[in-house]
C-alpha positions in Angstrom: 0.0 0.0 0.0 1.4 3.4 -1.0 1.6 6.1 1.6 0.9 9.8 0.8 0.5 13.1 2.5 -3.0 14.3 3.5 -3.9 17.9 2.9 -6.3 19.6 5.4 -7.0 22.7 3.4 -10.8 22.2 3.1 -12.3 22.2 6.6 -15.9 21.9 5.5 -15.1 18.9 3.3 -13.1 17.2 6.0 -15.9 17.7 8.5 -18.5 16.1 6.2 -16.2 13.1 5.7 -14.9 12.4 9.2 -17.0 14.3 11.8 -19.5 11.5 12.4 -16.7 9.0 13.1 -14.8 11.5 15.2 -17.9 12.1 17.4 -18.6 8.4 17.8 -15.1 7.5 18.8 -14.6 10.7 20.8 -17.7 10.1 23.0 -16.4 6.6 24.0 -12.8 7.9 24.5 -14.0 10.7 26.9 -16.1 8.2 28.8 -13.1 5.9 29.2 -10.8 8.9 30.1 -13.3 10.1 32.8 -11.5 13.3 33.5 -12.3 15.6 36.5 -14.2 18.8 35.8 -13.0 22.4 35.9 -9.5 21.7 34.5 -7.4 23.5 32.0 -7.3 21.5 28.7 -5.1 21.6 25.6 -6.2 19.8 22.5 -3.3 19.0 20.1 -4.5 18.8 16.5 -8.0 20.2 17.1 -9.0 20.1 13.5 -12.5 21.5 13.0 -13.3 21.5 16.7 -15.5 18.3 16.7 -13.7 16.9 19.8 -13.5 20.3 21.4 -17.3 20.4 21.4 -17.5 17.0 23.0 -15.0 18.0 25.7 -17.0 21.1 26.4 -20.2 19.0 26.7 -18.9 16.0 28.6 -15.9 17.1 30.6 -16.9 20.6 31.8 -13.4 22.2 31.4 -12.5 25.5 33.0 -10.7 26.3 29.7 -9.8 24.5 26.5 -7.2 25.7 24.0 -7.2 23.9 20.6 -4.1 24.1 18.4 -3.7 22.9 14.8 -1.2 23.6 12.0 -4.0 24.2 9.4 -5.2 27.8 9.2 -8.4 26.6 7.5 -9.1 24.1 10.3 -8.5 26.7 13.0 -10.7 29.2 11.2 -13.5 26.7 11.0 -13.2 25.7 14.7 -13.2 29.4 15.8 -16.3 30.1 13.7 -18.3 27.0 14.9 -17.2 26.5 18.5 -18.2 29.7 20.2 -18.2 28.7 23.9 -16.4 31.3 26.1 -14.1 28.6 27.6 -12.7 27.7 24.1 -10.0 29.3 22.0 -8.0 28.2 19.0 -4.5 28.9 17.7 -2.3 27.9 14.8 0.6 25.7 15.9 2.3 22.3 15.7 2.5 19.4 18.1 6.3 19.4 18.0 6.7 23.0 19.1 3.8 23.8 21.5 3.7 27.6 22.2 2.9 27.2 25.9 4.7 27.3 29.2 5.8 24.2 31.0 3.1 22.8 33.2 0.4 25.1 31.8 -2.4 22.5 31.4 -4.1 19.9 33.6 -5.2 17.7 30.7 -3.6 17.4 27.2 -5.3 15.3 24.6 -4.7 14.5 20.9 -7.5 12.9 18.8 -6.8 11.1 15.5 -3.6 13.1 15.0 -0.6 10.9 16.1 -0.1 9.1 12.8 0.2 12.4 10.9 3.1 13.7 13.1 6.5 13.1 11.6 8.5 13.5 14.8 6.2 11.7 17.3 8.8 11.3 20.1 9.2 15.1 20.1 5.4 15.6 20.1 5.1 13.2 23.1 7.8 15.1 24.9 6.1 18.4 24.2 2.7 17.2 25.4 4.3 16.0 28.6 6.2 19.2 29.1 3.1 21.5 29.0 1.2 19.2 31.4 1.2 20.0 35.1 2.9 17.4 37.3 0.3 14.7 38.0 -1.8 15.8 35.1 -3.3 13.7 32.4 -2.0 13.2 28.8 -4.2 11.1 26.5 -5.1 10.5 22.9 -6.0 8.0 20.2 -5.5 7.2 16.5 -7.0 4.7 14.1 -5.8 1.2 14.6 -3.6 0.4 11.7 -0.6 -1.8 10.8 0.8 -3.3 7.6 -1.9 -6.1 8.0 -4.7 -4.3 9.9 -6.7 -1.4 8.8 -9.5 -0.5 11.2 -10.1 3.1 10.1 -13.4 4.2 8.6 -11.9 4.0 5.1 -10.8 0.4 5.6 -13.5 -1.3 3.5 -12.9 1.0 0.6 -9.1 0.8 0.8 -9.2 -3.0 0.9 -11.6 -3.1 -2.1 -9.3 -0.7 -4.1 -6.2 -2.8 -3.3 -8.0 -6.1 -4.3 -9.0 -4.5 -7.6 -5.8 -2.8 -8.6 -3.0 -4.2 -6.4 -2.3 -0.9 -4.6 -4.0 1.9 -2.8 -2.8 5.3 -1.4 -3.0 5.6 2.4 -2.0 8.0 5.1 1.2 7.0 7.0 1.3 3.7 9.0 3.1 4.2 12.3 4.0 1.8 15.1 2.1 4.0 17.6 -1.2 3.1 15.9 -1.1 -0.3 17.5 -1.2 -1.0 21.3 2.4 -2.4 21.8 4.0 0.4 19.7 2.1 3.1 21.5 2.9 1.7 24.9 6.6 1.5 24.0 6.7 5.1 22.7 5.1 6.5 25.9 7.4 4.4 28.1 10.4 5.7 26.2 9.3 9.3 27.0 8.9 8.6 30.7 5.1 8.8 30.9 3.6 7.4 34.1 0.5 5.2 34.8 0.2 4.3 31.2 -3.0 2.6 30.0 -3.7 1.5 26.4 -6.9 0.2 25.0 -8.9 -0.3 21.8 -12.1 1.7 21.3 -14.7 0.7 18.8 -17.5 2.7 17.3 -20.0 1.9 14.6 -21.8 4.1 12.0 -24.9 3.4 9.9 -25.4 4.7 6.3 -28.8 5.0 4.8 -27.8 2.9 1.7 -24.9 2.2 -0.5 -25.0 5.6 -2.2 -24.9 7.3 1.2 -21.8 5.3 2.1 -20.2 5.9 -1.3 -20.6 9.7 -1.1 -19.3 9.8 2.4 -16.1 8.0 1.3 -15.5 9.5 -2.1 -17.1 13.0 -1.8 -15.5 16.4 -1.5 -12.7 15.6 0.9 -10.0 13.9 -1.1 -8.3 11.7 1.4 -5.7 9.3 -0.1 -8.1 6.4 -0.6 -10.6 8.7 -2.4 -7.8 9.9 -4.6 -7.1 6.3 -5.5 -10.7 5.9 -6.5 -10.7 9.1 -8.5 -7.7 7.9 -10.5 -9.6 4.7 -11.7 -11.1 4.4 -15.1 -14.9 4.6 -15.3 -15.0 0.9 -15.9 -12.8 0.0 -12.9 -14.8 2.5 -10.7 -18.0 0.7 -11.5 -16.4 -2.7 -10.8 -15.2 -1.3 -7.5 -18.7 -0.3 -6.6 -20.0 -3.7 -7.5 -17.3 -5.4 -5.4 -18.0 -3.2 -2.4 -21.8 -3.9 -2.6 -20.9 -7.6 -2.4 -18.8 -7.3 0.8 -20.3 -4.5 2.8 -22.7 -5.7 5.5 -26.2 -4.5 4.4 -29.5 -4.9 6.2 -32.7 -6.0 4.5 -33.7 -2.3 4.1 -30.3 -1.4 2.5 -28.7 0.2 5.5 -25.0 -0.4 5.9 -23.4 -0.6 9.3 -19.8 -1.3 10.2 -17.2 -0.6 12.9 -14.0 1.2 13.1 -11.4 0.9 15.9 -8.9 3.3 17.5 -5.9 2.7 19.7 -6.2 4.9 22.7 -4.0 5.8 25.7 -4.2 7.7 29.0 -1.2 8.4 31.2 0.1 10.9 33.8 3.0 13.2 34.0 5.1 12.0 37.0 5.0 14.3 40.0 
């Protein structure tokens, strides 16, 4: 499978593609995290603000700052998340523009596999956390042989048809053992790693197809767009045969994320 860069320069398109999955996984992640209320939060890689809204609703933070390298994502989040406790800034995970020990809870949702220098990002997240504070996050469960992300069924179908498919990067931290090892190497304490599963239901095959190949051109969608018309129709037929469809045509399937929670040593 070929790996390629993902561009996050169309926030509205990304939100239509991934927001439903982000909310489903995020709700379960926050329930597992079970953080105390009235804490200062930092969200690393806030994207369009979907998880920020969940944190505001479920965790009652005193303050939450979202940071993301994409100006388009930050603009979208600023425009759509208007709670007084929330603010958004442009910035990167490997150079967080905050003081040491500034936040009680630092989280990163569906971002780790996009960070080139993950050890530095883990060190930065730990640095800006107060001693005894919580650092947590999750990313889609993915390895050279496992693909549990929402685009998994489509990616497998493209690869079966053509022999290759473009994907976002595969990193060791997307699997439990690799994530635990990375956190241990950076001196995180009280490390817990788990797998979180969420399902989504699509009205019918067309609803599923549009969600996967619509306006946000993630790598798998770009692979689909590069197919000939004949191969694209064959891909649709192949997918219809393997996707789990109910009698009324609804399609429901699960995606899984590898998640962690840990503490900064006192």
